[in-house]
Residue, then its C-alpha position, 0 to 999 in steps of 0.5 A: m529462455n526466461t531469466h529472473l533475479d531474486g527478490n533482492v533486486l526490488a530493494g532499491a526501487l521499493g526503498e525509494v517508493f516507500a520513502v515518500d508519504i504514503t498517505t498522499a499516494v492515490a490508491q485504486c480500490a480493487s473492489c469498486g474502482t474508486s481512486q482516493a488518497m490513502g489518507q482518505a481511507l477508513v482505518y481501524t486500529d482495533a485489529p492486530g494491526l491497522v486495517a484500511r477500508c475504502r471510503t466508498c465501498g468499505e472493502v479492505v484495501l490495506r493491512v499493516t501489522r508490525s512487530p519488533g524488526r518486521t512489518w507485514l503489508d497486505m495490499r491485495g485490495v489495491r488495484c493500483l497505487e500512484l505515488h508522487v516521487p519528489g525531484e522527478 
């Protein structure tokens, strides 16, 4: 029998992860496999949000759109995200 919890169980873990500087996180591009710090991405601000592209192949790795009280994060272009968590 499979059991599951609702998405609220993610709040603690994701809150801790995204409390770190995301620009130092190493993202692996889902398109070409290159691993680079997010701070090295090519970010375009002329869209309805921020669009980050892989510096190697140019594919979109991340989209961030904000409005008052909300943030939308699309990371389908990131195969894996490695974060350094201080104190661990």
